[in-house]
C-alpha positions in Angstrom: 27.7 139.5 64.5 28.6 137.2 67.4 31.5 135.0 69.2 30.9 131.7 71.2 32.4 131.5 74.4 33.2 127.8 73.8 35.0 128.2 69.9 36.8 131.4 71.1 38.6 129.8 74.8 40.7 127.6 72.2 41.3 130.4 70.1 42.2 133.3 72.3 43.6 133.9 75.9 40.8 135.3 78.3 42.7 138.2 80.1 42.7 137.7 83.0 45.2 138.1 85.9 47.4 140.7 84.0 44.7 143.0 83.3 43.0 142.5 86.5 42.7 146.6 86.8 40.5 146.5 84.1 38.7 143.6 84.7 37.7 144.0 88.2 34.9 141.5 89.6 32.5 143.1 91.3 28.8 141.5 93.1 26.7 144.3 92.8 25.9 146.3 90.2 26.9 150.1 89.9 25.8 153.0 87.5 27.9 153.2 85.1 30.5 156.2 85.0 29.4 160.0 84.0 29.9 161.0 80.7 33.1 163.8 79.9 31.8 167.3 80.5 30.4 166.0 83.7 32.3 167.0 86.0 36.1 168.7 84.9 38.1 166.8 88.1 37.0 164.0 86.3 38.0 164.9 83.9 41.5 165.9 84.4 41.8 162.6 86.0 40.4 161.1 83.1 43.2 163.2 80.6 46.0 162.3 82.4 44.9 159.0 82.1 44.2 158.3 78.3 47.6 160.4 77.2 49.1 157.2 77.4 46.2 155.3 75.7 44.4 155.6 72.4 41.4 153.7 71.0 40.4 152.2 67.5 37.7 150.1 66.1 37.9 146.4 64.3 36.0 144.9 62.6 36.2 141.5 61.6 34.8 140.2 58.0 31.7 137.6 57.3 32.7 133.4 58.8 31.3 130.0 58.1 28.5 129.6 60.0 25.1 131.5 59.5 25.5 133.8 63.1 29.3 135.0 61.3 28.6 135.8 58.3 27.4 139.7 59.6 30.8 140.1 60.8 31.7 141.1 64.3 33.2 144.5 65.7 36.0 145.3 68.8 36.7 148.4 70.6 40.6 148.0 70.9 42.2 149.7 74.6 46.1 150.8 74.2 48.3 151.7 77.1 51.6 152.4 75.9 52.3 152.7 80.1 51.9 149.4 80.4 52.0 147.2 77.1 48.2 146.4 77.5 46.2 146.3 74.0 42.7 144.9 74.9 40.0 143.8 72.6 36.0 144.6 73.5 33.8 143.0 72.7 30.2 142.6 72.9 29.2 139.6 71.1 30.5 136.8 73.7 27.6 134.2 73.8 27.7 129.9 74.7 25.4 127.9 72.9 25.5 126.1 76.8 23.7 128.5 78.7 20.8 127.3 80.4 17.8 127.6 79.0 19.9 128.9 75.7 16.9 127.8 73.4 14.1 128.8 75.2 15.3 132.2 75.1 17.0 132.5 71.9 12.8 131.3 70.8 11.8 134.2 72.9 13.8 136.9 72.0 15.6 137.5 75.3 18.7 135.6 75.0 21.7 136.9 77.0 24.8 138.4 75.3 28.1 139.8 77.6 30.9 141.9 76.9 34.4 140.3 77.6 37.8 141.8 76.5 40.6 139.6 74.6 43.7 140.9 74.0 44.0 141.5 70.8 46.7 140.4 69.3 45.4 137.1 70.0 41.4 137.4 69.3 42.8 138.7 65.9 45.0 136.0 64.9 41.6 133.9 66.1 39.4 135.7 63.3 42.7 134.9 60.8 42.6 131.5 61.5 39.7 131.6 60.2 40.0 133.2 57.4 38.0 136.3 57.9 39.4 140.2 57.1 39.9 142.5 59.4 39.7 146.3 59.2 41.2 148.8 61.8 40.1 152.3 61.9 42.3 154.8 64.1 39.8 157.1 66.3 40.9 161.0 67.3 40.0 161.3 70.5 40.6 163.9 73.1 42.9 162.6 76.3 39.7 163.1 78.5 37.2 160.6 75.8 39.8 158.5 75.6 40.2 157.9 79.4 36.2 157.9 80.0 36.5 154.8 77.4 38.5 152.9 79.9 36.7 153.9 83.0 33.3 152.8 81.1 34.5 149.3 79.8 35.8 148.4 82.6 32.4 149.0 84.5 31.1 147.0 82.0 33.4 143.9 82.0 32.9 143.9 85.9 30.2 140.5 86.1 27.7 142.5 87.4 27.5 144.9 84.6 28.6 142.8 81.6 25.5 141.1 80.3 22.5 142.3 78.1 19.3 141.1 76.1 21.1 140.7 72.6 18.4 142.5 70.0 19.7 141.9 66.6 19.0 145.0 64.9 18.8 147.6 67.6 21.2 146.2 70.4 24.1 144.2 69.7 27.8 144.2 69.0 27.8 147.1 66.6 25.6 149.3 68.2 26.7 148.8 71.6 30.7 150.5 70.3 28.3 153.1 68.6 26.5 153.7 71.3 29.9 154.4 73.4 31.5 156.2 71.3 28.5 158.6 71.3 29.0 158.4 74.7 32.3 159.0 75.2 31.3 161.9 72.2 28.7 163.7 73.9 26.4 162.8 71.7 28.2 164.2 67.8 26.8 161.0 66.4 23.0 161.6 67.0 22.6 164.4 63.9 24.9 163.1 61.3 23.7 159.3 62.6 19.8 160.8 62.2 20.3 161.6 58.3 19.1 159.1 56.3 20.6 155.9 54.7 21.6 155.2 51.7 18.6 152.7 51.3 18.2 150.3 52.7 15.9 147.8 55.1 16.7 145.1 57.7 15.2 143.2 55.2 16.7 143.7 52.4 20.7 143.5 54.6 19.3 140.4 55.8 18.9 139.2 52.7 21.4 140.2 50.6 23.3 138.8 53.3 22.6 135.0 53.9 21.1 135.2 50.1 23.5 131.3 50.1 21.4 130.2 52.9 19.1 127.5 50.8 17.1 127.3 54.6 17.8 130.5 56.3 16.6 132.9 53.4 13.2 132.0 53.0 12.9 131.3 56.7 13.4 134.7 57.5 11.8 136.3 54.2 9.1 134.5 56.3 9.8 135.9 59.7 10.1 139.4 59.2 6.6 142.1 59.6 6.0 145.1 57.5 8.7 147.3 60.5 11.9 145.3 58.5 10.6 147.2 55.8 11.3 151.1 56.4 14.3 152.7 55.2 17.1 153.2 57.8 18.8 155.7 59.4 22.7 156.0 59.4 22.4 154.9 62.9 20.0 152.0 62.0 22.6 151.0 59.4 25.1 150.3 62.5 23.6 147.4 63.4 26.0 145.9 60.7 29.9 146.5 61.7 30.9 147.4 58.4 28.4 149.8 57.7 28.9 151.4 60.9 33.4 151.7 60.4 32.1 153.1 57.4 29.5 156.0 58.3 32.3 156.6 60.9 35.4 156.8 58.2 33.5 159.9 56.9 32.4 161.9 59.9 33.9 165.2 61.1 33.8 166.0 64.6 34.4 169.1 67.0 37.4 168.5 69.0 37.8 170.0 73.1 39.0 173.4 71.4 35.8 173.7 69.1 37.9 172.8 65.9 36.7 170.3 63.5 38.6 166.9 63.1 38.2 163.7 61.5 37.2 161.3 64.0 39.5 158.2 62.3 42.8 158.9 61.5 43.5 155.9 59.5 41.8 153.2 58.4 43.7 150.0 57.0 42.9 146.9 56.5 45.0 144.1 58.8 43.8 141.0 57.0 42.6 140.0 54.0 40.5 136.9 53.9 40.8 134.4 51.0 36.5 133.7 50.4 34.1 134.7 48.2 33.0 138.6 48.5 29.0 139.9 50.1 27.4 140.5 47.4 26.3 144.7 47.4 22.6 144.2 47.3 19.9 141.2 47.9 19.1 139.1 44.6 16.0 139.6 43.3 13.9 135.9 44.2 11.0 136.7 43.2 10.7 135.5 39.5 12.4 132.1 41.2 9.9 131.9 43.7 7.0 132.3 41.6 8.2 129.5 39.0 8.2 127.1 42.0 5.5 128.2 43.2 3.6 127.8 39.5 5.3 124.2 39.2 3.9 123.2 42.4 0.0 124.9 42.0 0.3 123.0 38.0 1.3 119.8 39.8 -1.2 119.8 41.9 -4.1 120.7 40.0 -2.9 117.7 37.7 -2.5 114.7 40.3 -5.6 115.8 41.0 -7.3 114.7 37.9 -5.5 111.0 38.0 -7.6 108.6 39.6 -3.8 106.3 40.0 -3.0 104.8 43.8 0.4 106.8 43.4 -1.0 109.9 42.4 -3.4 109.8 45.4 -0.4 108.5 47.8 2.2 111.3 46.4 -0.5 114.1 45.9 -1.6 113.2 49.5 1.5 113.5 51.0 2.2 116.5 49.8 -1.0 118.1 50.8 0.4 116.7 54.8 2.9 118.0 54.8 2.1 121.6 52.8 -0.6 122.5 55.6 1.1 120.9 58.1 4.3 122.7 58.2 2.4 126.1 57.6 0.0 125.4 60.2 3.5 124.9 62.6 5.3 127.8 61.1 1.8 130.7 61.1 1.8 129.2 65.1 5.1 130.5 65.6 4.8 133.3 63.4 1.3 134.4 65.7 3.4 133.6 68.8 6.7 135.4 67.9 4.2 138.5 66.4 2.4 138.9 69.9 4.0 137.6 73.0 8.0 137.3 72.0 11.0 140.5 72.1 10.5 139.3 68.5 7.8 141.5 68.3 9.0 144.2 67.1 10.4 143.1 63.7 8.3 140.1 63.0 4.9 141.7 64.6 2.0 143.3 61.6 3.2 140.5 59.3 0.6 139.8 56.8 2.7 136.4 56.0 0.0 135.2 58.8 -2.7 135.4 56.1 -0.3 133.0 54.4 0.3 130.8 57.1 -2.2 130.6 60.0 -3.3 127.8 62.4 -6.1 127.1 60.4 -3.6 124.4 57.7 -4.3 122.4 60.7 -7.2 121.3 59.8 -6.7 121.6 56.0 -4.4 119.2 56.8 -6.6 116.7 57.9 -9.4 117.4 55.3 -7.8 117.7 52.1 -5.2 115.4 52.9 -7.8 112.7 53.7 -10.1 113.9 50.5 -7.1 113.4 48.3 -6.2 110.0 49.6 -10.3 109.2 49.2 -10.0 110.5 45.6 -13.1 112.1 46.8 -14.2 116.1 47.5 -16.9 116.5 50.7 -18.1 119.8 51.9 -15.6 120.6 54.9 -12.3 119.8 52.1 -13.8 122.2 49.6 -15.0 125.0 52.4 -11.8 124.9 54.2 -9.2 124.4 51.1 -11.2 127.6 49.6 -10.8 130.0 52.7 -7.7 128.9 52.9 -7.1 130.3 49.6 -9.2 133.4 49.9 -7.1 134.6 52.6 -4.0 134.1 51.0 -5.1 136.1 47.9 -6.6 138.8 50.4 -2.9 138.8 52.6 -1.7 139.3 48.3 -3.8 142.1 47.8 -2.8 143.8 51.0 1.3 143.2 50.5 -0.4 145.6 47.4 -1.8 148.7 49.6 0.8 151.6 50.2 0.1 151.6 54.0 0.1 147.9 54.7 2.8 147.1 52.3 5.2 144.6 53.1 8.4 143.0 50.5 7.9 139.5 51.2 7.2 138.8 47.4 9.4 135.6 47.7 6.9 134.1 50.4 4.0 135.3 48.5 5.2 133.9 45.1 5.3 130.5 46.3 2.3 130.6 48.5 -0.2 132.1 46.3 -0.4 129.5 43.6 -0.8 126.1 45.8 -3.4 127.7 48.0 -5.1 128.6 45.3 -4.1 124.3 43.5 -5.2 123.5 46.5 -8.4 124.4 46.1 -9.1 124.3 42.3 -7.9 120.0 43.0 -11.1 120.2 45.9 -13.2 120.8 42.9 -11.6 118.5 40.1 -12.2 115.6 42.5 -15.4 113.6 42.1 -18.6 114.8 44.6 -19.0 111.5 47.8 -21.6 109.6 46.2 -24.1 109.2 50.4 -24.3 105.5 51.1 -28.1 103.6 50.2 -28.3 104.1 54.1 -27.7 107.5 54.3 -30.5 108.3 50.8 -33.2 106.1 52.9 -32.8 108.0 56.6 -33.2 111.5 53.9 
């Protein structure tokens, strides 16, 4: 849903001198313009300008990179008197921004809005083999003029930046909110209705299913809040779903008559790439098989005295518990002290992955390498397994339900297997000196 400045700068020409009337730079932040209906004088002036304008929504299909797979959207404003046809989009960011990585990790990523010539903008997406769909909107002249006022204000340097929120404040929701503003809240009632049973987790899983690293990472990261059923308003974080909802919408025109908001809905370019799946794939059975296979290997290798087996098992333990500790620490921080909290907080996965695993990475690995068990290794592995089982049980409680079965299916068996593996190791025999002291 986002566009990088570096990549787009070569593919599209930034709107400069020829559109100075729309993109006037300003240093001091100013409040946004009033909505239509606040001032009759202002509405009259807007209607005069809007009479020669048209407004369209343009959506762009998925691209190659993970941040492009969710699609993109722009609001195109055409002025027949000047010939200007500008696509405004709210998905601008730059990997080279100062502190970009830190901002990304803490959820404080800075995005901005910018306008491009629509033909150039579309050409860039066609060059990337991304489908383009255009929805022509039926708005009153005053509403079109109001939108022109708003994007003029929004594109100013002082007003164009915002904190990007993947689900609640992104390129699509900004377009949705602008339309709702111009329509005096006519999206509120129909868009608050239940959607089609989607959740943030399932939609994200559906779109990232083909990525072997991103898919499990997101399943780990998302907490219980990502599992609530979305309204049409919330579903509109995806450009294609917003377009679908707008295409079916009836609004009231200036005379009070009901009219279709979208007068034409056309595909301008069809990409030659496999379509996205309609539903998120079910990966729990496959995850459970993986978890059980890993668990079986842990238990079997724990009973083998050969040095190679001890090396393989201890190396796997160090990797399993070490990576788990890092991920668990990141989950705790993200869900408590970062702006990712609304989606990564209240996450039962912290009972599967947590900082205690760092202790296990040391004592369990040492026990496996030495081939003998000690009380510390047995106790820590048992506690990690117990927390894992508690996390599984809690996910079965309706009030605490979290749809991260794909995570639990892999982790619980392996945690339990390490606890069993500790019991399969022979007891550590105290030294002669230690027995003498007793």
